[in-house]
N, C-alpha and C positions, 0 to 999 in steps of 0.2 A: 652548551645545549641551547637551542632556540625555542622560545616560548611559541606555542602554536595555538591560534584561535581559529576556529572554523568559520570562514566567511564565504559569501557567495563567490567572491572573486577568486579565492583559493580553490574552490570546487570547480569553477569554470576553467581555471588553469590546468587542473588535473584532467578535466574532460578533453581539453585540447591536446594534452600530452598523450592520452589514450588514443586519440584519433591519429596522431603522428606515429604511434606505435602500431597502427593499422589493426587495432582491435575491432571486432565486429560490432555492429550497431547494438545488438542485443547485450553483448558483454559490457559495452560502455554504459548503456542504460541501467544495467544491474549494479555496476560499480557506483555510479552516481546516486542511485536510489539508496544503496547501503550507506554511503557517506552522509547523505541528507538525513537518514533515519538516526544516525549517531549524533549528528548536529542537533536534531530536535531533542534528543535525550539530554545532551549536556548544555545546550543553550550557548551563551556567550562566555562560558568559563574557559580558562586556559586548559588545553588538553593535557592530562597527566596519565601515566600508566595506570594509576589507581582507578581513574575514571573509566578507562578503557576496559579494565578487568571487571569493574562493577557493571558496565554495560553488557559484557559477555554473560555475567551471572544473571542479569535481569532478563536477557533473552531466554535463557534456560528456564527461569522461574515462570515465565509467561507462556511456556508451552511450545517453544520452537524446537523442531527436531534438531538433533546434534549435527546432522549433515548441513542443515540450513544455517545454523550458528557458525559452523566452520567456514561456510561460504562467505558469510558476512565478515568474519574475522579476516579472511584473505583479502577482501576489498579494502578494509581498514589498513591492514599492513602494507598493502600496495601504495595506498595514499600516503602513509607515514614515510615510506621509503622515498617516494617522489619529493616530499617536502624536506628530505634530509633529516628526518626525525626517527631514525631506526631504533632509538632507545625506547620508543613508544610501542613497538611491536609486541603483541601478546600471543600466547601459545594457543593453538587449536586444541580441541578436545579429542583425546584418543578414544576410539571406539572399536570394540571387537568386530571383525567382519561379520556381517549378517549372513546366516546360512540358509535362511528361507524368508520369503516375503509375506506380507499380510494379504490374505485373500480379499480383504475389504478395499485394497488399493489397486490390485492388478486386474486388468481387463481380460476376460476369457474370449476365446474364439466365438463361442455361442453369443455372448453379449455384443461382440463386434458385429456379428451377422444381424442381430436385432436392431442395432443402430443403423446399419445400411438399409434395412427394410423400412425403418421409421423415416429416414431421409427420402426414400423412394415414395413412400405414401404421402409425404408432404410435398411431393413433386419438386424437391430440391435436388436436381440432378448434379449441380455443381458440387454441393456438399457431399453427396454420395460418392462422387468420383475423387474428391479430395481425400476422403477417408480411405478409399481403396488405394490411392496413389501413395499415401504415407505408409499404410500398412503393407502394401505390396512391394515397396522398394526399401523401406527403412530410413527414408530421408527425414530430416527435421522439417517442422512446419515452416521455418524461415527459408527453407531451400525450395519451396514450391515454385518460387519465381524462376527457377532454372528449368522447370517443366515447360518447354516451348514446343510449338508445332514442329519446328525443324528437328529438335532433339528426339521427339517422339517418333517421327518418321524413320529416323535412323535406329531407333530402339535402344539408344544409349544417351545418357545425360551426363554432362560434365558439371560437377558441383564445386563451387569455390566457397570455402568456409574456413574461418580461423587460420587464414594464411596457407591453406592446403587445397589442392585440387584432387578430386577423386572421380572415378567413373562409376555410374550407376546404371545398371541394365533395367530395361522395361520389358516385362514378359509380354508375349504376343496378345494375350487376352486383354491386358490393360492397354496396350498400344492401340488395339482396335477400338476400344471404348473411348479413349481420349481423342482419337482422330475423328470419330463419329460425332462426339460432343462439340469439338472445335468447328467442324463443318456446319453443324446445326446452328452454332452461335455466330457464324460468319467470321471466325477467327482464322485468318489465313497464315499468319506468322506471329512470332513472338510468344509471350507468356499466355498459357491457356487459362489459368485460373485468375480472372480479373474481376474487378468490381464494375459497377455501372459506369464509372468515370474512366474505365480503362486502366486503372492502376492494379498492380498485383495485390491479391488479397493479403491481409495482414494476419498476424497471429491472433490478435484480439477478435477479428472477424470470425475466424475458424472456431476459436474457443467459445465464443458466444453462441454461434449456430449449433455447435455440438451439444452444449448444455440444454438447448431447446428440445433435443431429441430424447432426453432421459426419461421423461414421464411416459411417452408413447412406447419407448423401447423397453420400459421396465428395467432400467439399469441405474444403479446407484450413481448419482451425480459426482461423487467423490472419485469415481473411476474414470470419468469421461473428460479427457483433455488430450490434445494432440500428441503429447509425448508418450502417452500410454500405448498409442498405436505403434510407435517405434519399438517399445518394449515387447509388444506382442509379436512383431516381425522377428525380433531377436530371439525370442524363446522358441518360436516355431522353426526358424532356420537352424538354431543350434540343436534342436531335437532331432533334426534330420541329418545334419552334417557333422556335428560334434567337433567342429574346428573353430576354436575360440579366436585364434589368430586371424583367420580369414574373416570371421564375423566382425572383429575390431576394424579391419580394413574397410569392410563394406559400410560400417556405421560411421567411419571417419574418426575413430578414437585414437588418440596418441598412446594411450596406456590400456593394456588388457585388463587392468584392475577396474577401469571404468566399465568395460564390457561385462565383467563378472556381475556387476550390479543388475544388469539387464536380464540375466539368464537364471538367477536364483529361483528355485521352485517355491511353490506355496507351502504353507504349514501342513496342509492336508497331504500333499504329495510326500513331504518329508516324513510325516508320521507313518504313512503307508509303507515306505521303504523300510522303516525301522520295524514295523510289524512283520514284514516279509522276511526279516533276518532270522526270526524264530530262535532267538538266543535265550529267551526265558522259557525254561522247561518245567 
């Protein structure tokens, strides 16, 4: 067994490996962030399985959600495998599948509408359309760069993410709004959602601007982030179509199990279904 000490050079080598594996920028950023957090925890000590397990327990004791801890463990295990230190791999935490979600975390359609109105009142047309584009198509915030003038004119966007290509349709109402916005901004081709310097808006740009709407929209800030718009799209789509396989394809999920997380109902809805069963007489 080779002794492993986490150094900047080793982390940089892992980063280059991930690039050669054609991982997305967001995935690479997350893996490296997770490795650096572990490095900060153990310092210059030789990595042992005991230290890795202690780190897992520390994450749990400091309030990280099980899903987040498992995600960090996956990053560490990937790094250990890359270094030829498979013996350091630690087990993820088993968790029973959640049957309903917390109402404090999921954005409702009414709250979404209030966010749109708040953006409109602040005369932030770009943000208003970004919210509608994510929620109206189910794309990831990182996929906004594929919303180009050319694609919108066709009514179909080809998105490349995580080594896969998928087709995303744009409904006529959204198509009309996007083309009108592009024309007003003198954007004749290429990405529609750009910064003042002409670069595609970043996740942090959108996240920060969304948070600024919370007070005026009277929406809990904990609910307001780009990915929750994607969740709202999934719940509304599934409520109409009831086809989880089709929804998985639309969202670009490799596993239906991932899609299940998006469509679980709230605790109130779950409780109402149980009340409607009338099994207690």
